Structures are given as C-alpha cells and as structure tokens.
ZADO-1210 file (C-alpha; in nm, 4 decimals, padded with zeros to 6 digits):
<atoms>
<atom x="10.3690" y="11.0219" z="32.9141" code="GLN" pos="1"/>
<atom x="10.2509" y="11.2018" z="33.2229" code="VAL" pos="2"/>
<atom x="10.5215" y="11.3991" z="33.4063" code="GLN" pos="3"/>
<atom x="10.5018" y="11.3994" z="33.7878" code="LEU" pos="4"/>
<atom x="10.6363" y="11.6600" z="34.0267" code="VAL" pos="5"/>
<atom x="10.6646" y="11.5802" z="34.3959" code="GLU" pos="6"/>
<atom x="10.6629" y="11.8461" z="34.6650" code="SER" pos="7"/>
<atom x="10.5928" y="11.8966" z="35.0376" code="GLY" pos="8"/>
<atom x="10.8991" y="11.7325" z="35.1870" code="GLY" pos="9"/>
<atom x="11.1101" y="11.8915" z="35.4568" code="GLY" pos="10"/>
<atom x="11.2666" y="11.8605" z="35.7957" code="LEU" pos="11"/>
<atom x="11.0369" y="11.7581" z="36.0804" code="VAL" pos="12"/>
<atom x="11.0863" y="11.6247" z="36.4340" code="GLN" pos="13"/>
<atom x="10.9883" y="11.2721" z="36.5215" code="ALA" pos="14"/>
<atom x="10.6149" y="11.2514" z="36.5914" code="GLY" pos="15"/>
<atom x="10.5360" y="11.5304" z="36.3465" code="GLY" pos="16"/>
<atom x="10.3451" y="11.5303" z="36.0215" code="SER" pos="17"/>
<atom x="10.4024" y="11.6173" z="35.6583" code="LEU" pos="18"/>
<atom x="10.1769" y="11.6078" z="35.3511" code="ARG" pos="19"/>
<atom x="10.3400" y="11.5183" z="35.0212" code="LEU" pos="20"/>
<atom x="10.1858" y="11.6167" z="34.6893" code="SER" pos="21"/>
<atom x="10.2416" y="11.4750" z="34.3447" code="CYS" pos="22"/>
<atom x="10.1184" y="11.6955" z="34.0603" code="ALA" pos="23"/>
<atom x="10.0737" y="11.5422" z="33.7198" code="ALA" pos="24"/>
<atom x="10.1122" y="11.7230" z="33.3887" code="SER" pos="25"/>
<atom x="09.8129" y="11.5433" z="33.2461" code="GLY" pos="26"/>
<atom x="09.5108" y="11.3438" z="33.3483" code="SER" pos="27"/>
<atom x="09.5629" y="11.0600" z="33.5969" code="ILE" pos="28"/>
<atom x="09.2001" y="10.9443" z="33.5902" code="SER" pos="29"/>
<atom x="09.2727" y="10.6637" z="33.3470" code="ARG" pos="30"/>
<atom x="09.5884" y="10.5465" z="33.5234" code="ILE" pos="31"/>
<atom x="09.4969" y="10.2255" z="33.7037" code="ASN" pos="32"/>
<atom x="09.6915" y="10.3063" z="34.0167" code="ALA" pos="33"/>
<atom x="09.9279" y="10.5570" z="34.1608" code="MET" pos="34"/>
<atom x="10.1937" y="10.4915" z="34.4203" code="GLY" pos="35"/>
<atom x="10.4465" y="10.6454" z="34.6509" code="TRP" pos="36"/>
<atom x="10.7946" y="10.4946" z="34.6835" code="TYR" pos="37"/>
<atom x="11.0835" y="10.5967" z="34.9044" code="ARG" pos="38"/>
<atom x="11.4581" y="10.5456" z="34.9073" code="GLN" pos="39"/>
<atom x="11.6680" y="10.5893" z="35.2161" code="ALA" pos="40"/>
<atom x="12.0448" y="10.6309" z="35.1974" code="PRO" pos="41"/>
<atom x="12.2136" y="10.2984" z="35.1222" code="GLY" pos="42"/>
<atom x="11.8837" y="10.1160" z="35.0781" code="LYS" pos="43"/>
<atom x="11.6737" y="10.0019" z="34.7850" code="GLN" pos="44"/>
<atom x="11.3727" y="10.1955" z="34.6786" code="ARG" pos="45"/>
<atom x="11.0608" y="10.0534" z="34.8353" code="GLU" pos="46"/>
<atom x="10.6890" y="10.0840" z="34.7734" code="LEU" pos="47"/>
<atom x="10.5198" y="10.2755" z="35.0568" code="VAL" pos="48"/>
<atom x="10.1596" y="10.3091" z="34.9447" code="ALA" pos="49"/>
<atom x="09.9411" y="10.2687" z="34.6379" code="ALA" pos="50"/>
<atom x="09.5856" y="10.3659" z="34.5440" code="ILE" pos="51"/>
<atom x="09.3689" y="10.2480" z="34.2541" code="THR" pos="52"/>
<atom x="09.1512" y="10.4685" z="34.0401" code="SER" pos="53"/>
<atom x="08.8607" y="10.3343" z="34.2471" code="GLY" pos="54"/>
<atom x="09.0152" y="10.4359" z="34.5784" code="GLY" pos="55"/>
<atom x="09.1422" y="10.0992" z="34.7028" code="SER" pos="56"/>
<atom x="09.4634" y="10.1359" z="34.8979" code="THR" pos="57"/>
<atom x="09.7582" y="09.9323" z="35.0016" code="ASN" pos="58"/>
<atom x="10.0394" y="10.0128" z="35.2420" code="TYR" pos="59"/>
<atom x="10.3760" y="09.8841" z="35.3489" code="ALA" pos="60"/>
<atom x="10.3585" y="09.7302" z="35.7013" code="ASP" pos="61"/>
<atom x="10.6021" y="09.9906" z="35.8289" code="SER" pos="62"/>
<atom x="10.3645" y="10.2793" z="35.7585" code="VAL" pos="63"/>
<atom x="10.0209" y="10.1223" z="35.8185" code="LYS" pos="64"/>
<atom x="09.8135" y="10.3350" z="36.0488" code="GLY" pos="65"/>
<atom x="10.0440" y="10.6343" z="36.0064" code="ARG" pos="66"/>
<atom x="10.0399" y="10.7208" z="35.6391" code="PHE" pos="67"/>
<atom x="09.7383" y="10.7819" z="35.4184" code="THR" pos="68"/>
<atom x="09.7415" y="10.7966" z="35.0352" code="ILE" pos="69"/>
<atom x="09.4706" y="10.9751" z="34.8394" code="SER" pos="70"/>
<atom x="09.4120" y="11.1043" z="34.4896" code="ARG" pos="71"/>
<atom x="09.2189" y="11.3931" z="34.3446" code="ASP" pos="72"/>
<atom x="09.1576" y="11.3062" z="33.9799" code="ASN" pos="73"/>
<atom x="08.9998" y="11.6495" z="33.9136" code="ALA" pos="74"/>
<atom x="09.3228" y="11.8130" z="34.0201" code="LYS" pos="75"/>
<atom x="09.5479" y="11.5422" z="33.8781" code="ASN" pos="76"/>
<atom x="09.7198" y="11.5164" z="34.2130" code="THR" pos="77"/>
<atom x="09.8158" y="11.2366" z="34.4481" code="VAL" pos="78"/>
<atom x="09.8811" y="11.2973" z="34.8160" code="TYR" pos="79"/>
<atom x="10.0585" y="11.1177" z="35.0940" code="LEU" pos="80"/>
<atom x="09.9634" y="11.2298" z="35.4463" code="GLN" pos="81"/>
<atom x="10.2364" y="11.1203" z="35.6875" code="MET" pos="82"/>
<atom x="10.1688" y="11.1282" z="36.0597" code="ASN" pos="83"/>
<atom x="10.3651" y="11.0195" z="36.3636" code="THR" pos="84"/>
<atom x="10.6803" y="11.0324" z="36.1600" code="LEU" pos="85"/>
<atom x="10.9851" y="10.8362" z="36.2751" code="LYS" pos="86"/>
<atom x="11.3576" y="10.8836" z="36.1980" code="PRO" pos="87"/>
<atom x="11.3439" y="10.5681" z="35.9882" code="GLU" pos="88"/>
<atom x="11.0964" y="10.7423" z="35.7552" code="ASP" pos="89"/>
<atom x="11.3834" y="10.9691" z="35.6386" code="THR" pos="90"/>
<atom x="11.4164" y="10.9145" z="35.2650" code="ALA" pos="91"/>
<atom x="11.3548" y="11.0661" z="34.9227" code="VAL" pos="92"/>
<atom x="10.9888" y="11.0101" z="34.8302" code="TYR" pos="93"/>
<atom x="10.8749" y="10.9523" z="34.4748" code="TYR" pos="94"/>
<atom x="10.5368" y="10.9154" z="34.3183" code="CYS" pos="95"/>
<atom x="10.4772" y="10.7001" z="34.0162" code="THR" pos="96"/>
<atom x="10.2036" y="10.5663" z="33.7912" code="PRO" pos="97"/>
<atom x="10.1401" y="10.1942" z="33.8435" code="MET" pos="98"/>
<atom x="10.0020" y="09.9186" z="33.6247" code="ALA" pos="99"/>
<atom x="09.8908" y="09.7219" z="33.9272" code="THR" pos="100"/>
<atom x="09.9129" y="09.7798" z="34.2992" code="MET" pos="101"/>
<atom x="10.2690" y="09.6441" z="34.3005" code="THR" pos="102"/>
<atom x="10.4066" y="09.7067" z="33.9450" code="ILE" pos="103"/>
<atom x="10.5047" y="10.0566" z="33.8423" code="ARG" pos="104"/>
<atom x="10.5868" y="10.2025" z="33.5020" code="PHE" pos="105"/>
<atom x="10.7381" y="10.5149" z="33.3539" code="GLY" pos="106"/>
<atom x="11.0249" y="10.7367" z="33.4565" code="SER" pos="107"/>
<atom x="11.1010" y="10.8580" z="33.8056" code="TRP" pos="108"/>
<atom x="11.0565" y="11.2205" z="33.9040" code="GLY" pos="109"/>
<atom x="11.3044" y="11.4175" z="34.1076" code="GLN" pos="110"/>
<atom x="11.1448" y="11.3151" z="34.4367" code="GLY" pos="111"/>
<atom x="11.1071" y="11.5145" z="34.7555" code="THR" pos="112"/>
<atom x="11.3330" y="11.4805" z="35.0576" code="GLN" pos="113"/>
<atom x="11.1831" y="11.3921" z="35.3935" code="VAL" pos="114"/>
<atom x="11.4080" y="11.4152" z="35.6932" code="THR" pos="115"/>
<atom x="11.2843" y="11.3189" z="36.0412" code="VAL" pos="116"/>
<atom x="11.5004" y="11.4196" z="36.3336" code="SER" pos="117"/>
<atom x="11.4975" y="11.2322" z="36.6629" code="SER" pos="118"/>
</atoms>
C-alpha cells in the first residue's frame, strides 16, 4: 500500500496562498484518482478536490476558482495550490488515493495544518 506524506501547510493571512504537496512512497501512476480532503475543528472530513490519472478534476463548490489540484506521476506527488484563502479554509488537509472521484480507499496520513487568519 502506498504511504502518503502531506506537507506545505502553515499560517497565512486571508487572501494569501499556499501550495500543499503529497509525496507517495511508491508509484501513483496506476491509481485511478487522487484527492485532497480537509477536516476543520468540530466538522466532518470533506472532499476538497480530486484528479484522475488522465487529469480530469473535480472540486467542492466552496473552493472552485480558488484551488487547483495537480499530479506529477513522474515524481509520485500530488499538489493542491490554494489561492485567495479564507478563514473558513482553516483545517487539516489530507491526501488520499481514490477508487473513483468520490470514493477513497486506504489509510489516512498525518495531514498538514492550514490556518488562515482574518
């Protein structure tokens, strides 16, 4: 099973940007899709963005136009570029392999904390 390590989180002011990375211990080229989830305090974990092996993407309505997911199969890495950040984007962000654009599988990683100050 591929192990995933998220990085790139931090503290940023509203309106700022961050780029999250998800490094896999093995090849992700044969994984149908990869996704980013987030979990804010007191809330359920939610799907933020997903990308297929062919490059098709899907986003939660709350991040459309602000976040961009991408994958580099050669580097076994998935990215989440987050622009125009809002305080409500504050959460722990996790990447995950996905069987479809909405169904994930495997264990969760440790995540990376994103905090957006107003």
